[in-house]
C-alpha positions as CSV (number, residue, x, y, z in Angstrom):
1,X,0.0,0.0,0.0
2,X,2.8,2.4,0.8
3,X,4.2,1.9,-2.8
4,X,0.9,3.2,-4.1
5,X,1.3,6.3,-2.0
6,X,5.0,6.8,-2.9
7,X,4.2,6.4,-6.6
8,X,1.1,8.7,-6.6
9,X,1.9,11.1,-9.4
10,X,2.1,14.2,-7.1
11,X,4.3,12.6,-4.5
12,X,6.5,10.9,-7.1
13,X,7.1,14.2,-8.7
14,X,8.2,15.7,-5.4
15,X,10.5,12.7,-4.8
16,X,12.0,13.1,-8.3
17,X,12.6,16.8,-7.7
18,X,14.2,15.9,-4.4
19,X,16.5,13.4,-6.0
20,X,17.5,15.9,-8.7
21,X,18.0,18.6,-6.0
22,X,20.4,16.2,-4.1
23,X,22.2,15.2,-7.3
24,X,22.7,18.9,-8.2
25,X,24.0,19.7,-4.7
26,X,26.4,16.7,-4.8
27,X,27.8,17.8,-8.1
28,X,28.0,21.5,-7.0
29,X,29.9,20.3,-3.9
30,X,32.4,18.6,-6.1
31,X,32.9,21.8,-8.2
32,X,33.0,24.1,-5.1
33,X,34.4,22.0,-2.3
34,X,34.6,24.9,0.2
35,X,31.1,26.1,-0.4
36,X,27.8,25.3,1.3
37,X,24.7,24.6,-0.7
38,X,21.2,24.0,0.6
39,X,18.1,22.8,-1.3
40,X,14.4,22.6,-0.8
41,X,12.1,20.6,-3.1
42,X,8.4,20.8,-3.9
43,X,6.0,19.7,-6.6
44,X,7.1,22.4,-9.1
45,X,10.9,21.9,-8.7
46,X,13.4,23.0,-6.1
47,X,15.4,25.9,-4.7
48,X,19.2,26.0,-4.5
49,X,20.7,28.3,-1.8
50,X,24.4,29.1,-2.2
51,X,26.9,31.2,-4.1
52,X,26.8,29.8,-7.7
53,X,26.5,31.6,-11.0
54,X,23.2,30.9,-12.8
55,X,25.1,29.6,-15.9
56,X,27.1,27.1,-13.8
57,X,23.9,26.0,-12.0
58,X,22.2,25.4,-15.4
59,X,25.1,23.2,-16.5
60,X,25.1,21.4,-13.2
61,X,21.4,20.7,-13.1
62,X,21.6,19.3,-16.6
63,X,24.6,17.2,-15.7
64,X,22.8,15.9,-12.6
65,X,19.8,14.9,-14.7
66,X,22.0,13.1,-17.2
67,X,23.9,11.3,-14.5
68,X,20.8,10.1,-12.7
69,X,19.4,8.9,-16.1
70,X,22.6,7.0,-16.7
71,X,22.2,5.1,-13.4
72,X,24.2,7.2,-10.9
73,X,21.4,6.8,-8.4
74,X,23.7,7.4,-5.4
75,X,23.7,11.1,-6.3
76,X,20.1,11.2,-5.1
77,X,21.2,10.7,-1.5
78,X,22.8,13.5,0.5
79,X,24.2,13.2,4.0
80,X,22.8,16.5,5.3
81,X,19.3,16.0,4.0
82,X,16.5,17.2,6.2
83,X,15.2,13.6,6.2
84,X,18.3,12.6,8.2
85,X,17.7,15.5,10.7
86,X,14.1,14.5,11.2
87,X,15.0,10.8,11.6
88,X,17.6,11.8,14.2
89,X,15.2,14.0,16.1
90,X,12.4,11.4,16.2
91,X,14.7,8.6,17.3
92,X,16.4,10.8,20.0
93,X,13.1,12.0,21.3
94,X,11.7,8.4,21.4
95,X,14.8,7.2,23.2
96,X,14.7,10.0,25.8
97,X,10.9,9.6,26.3
98,X,11.1,5.9,26.8
99,X,14.1,6.1,29.1
100,X,12.8,8.9,31.3
101,X,9.2,7.8,31.4
102,X,7.6,6.7,34.7
103,X,4.5,7.1,36.7
104,X,2.9,10.5,37.2
105,X,3.4,10.1,41.0
106,X,7.2,9.7,40.6
107,X,9.3,12.6,41.7
108,X,12.0,14.4,39.8
109,X,14.7,12.7,41.8
110,X,13.6,9.3,40.5
111,X,13.7,10.5,37.0
112,X,17.1,12.1,37.5
113,X,18.5,8.7,38.4
114,X,17.5,7.5,34.9
115,X,19.2,10.4,33.2
116,X,22.4,8.4,32.4
117,X,20.2,5.7,30.8
118,X,18.4,8.4,28.8
119,X,21.7,9.9,27.6
120,X,23.0,6.5,26.6
121,X,19.8,5.6,24.8
122,X,19.8,8.9,22.9
123,X,23.4,8.4,21.8
124,X,22.5,4.9,20.6
125,X,19.5,6.3,18.7
126,X,21.7,9.0,17.1
127,X,24.2,6.4,16.1
128,X,21.5,4.5,14.2
129,X,19.8,7.6,12.9
130,X,22.3,8.1,10.0
131,X,21.8,4.7,8.3
132,X,18.1,4.8,9.0
133,X,17.9,8.4,7.6
134,X,19.8,7.3,4.5
135,X,17.4,4.4,4.0
136,X,14.4,6.8,4.5
137,X,15.9,9.0,1.7
138,X,16.5,6.0,-0.5
139,X,13.1,4.4,-0.1
140,X,10.7,7.2,0.9
141,X,11.7,10.8,0.2
142,X,13.8,10.7,-3.0
143,X,13.4,9.0,-6.3
144,X,16.7,8.5,-8.2
145,X,15.0,7.7,-11.5
146,X,14.0,11.0,-13.0
147,X,11.7,9.4,-15.5
148,X,10.3,12.1,-17.8
149,X,11.3,14.9,-15.5
150,X,12.6,17.9,-17.4
151,X,14.0,21.3,-16.3
152,X,11.9,24.1,-17.6
153,X,13.7,27.1,-16.2
154,X,16.2,28.4,-13.7
155,X,15.5,31.7,-12.2
156,X,17.9,33.7,-9.9
157,X,16.0,35.3,-7.1
158,X,16.7,38.6,-5.4
159,X,17.3,38.2,-1.7
160,X,18.9,40.4,0.8
161,X,21.6,37.9,1.8
162,X,23.0,35.0,-0.2
163,X,22.1,33.6,-3.6
164,X,18.9,31.7,-4.4
165,X,17.8,30.0,-7.6
166,X,14.4,28.6,-8.3
167,X,14.6,25.5,-10.6
168,X,11.3,24.7,-12.3
169,X,10.6,21.2,-13.7
170,X,7.9,19.4,-15.6
171,X,7.0,15.8,-16.1
């Protein structure tokens, strides 16, 4: 059933844009190793935040699309994706909650005694968060196969600080 949801045309398009966004950022990071790039995807395309000329971004987005189409699916996964952060937050919160839980009649001193357990459980949760977040990207939030996805336009946006581009796609 979850496959039907993941492959619903609207959600699949967001996942494809997310994969192309990651591929673009991975390639930009190769070209500009001392720069930071951030992306955000939606149904219509994605944004790239970072210092990059529009012409270079155009070439990079096209290269990313070609490389994904040629089977470089690992480009669709990124280590600093928001999916990883959400996964880490959820696992850490669950570990802390379960470790510190108790009866409502219990005083703070009893809970304080469990704090080392909560810290250890949270560390273990954060240790497992990276591979789980990577798997969540791979199977849920990105689609490495761009299918018929095409780049329609790249628009530089005026912002007070930084450099932002809007990449529009179509299916």
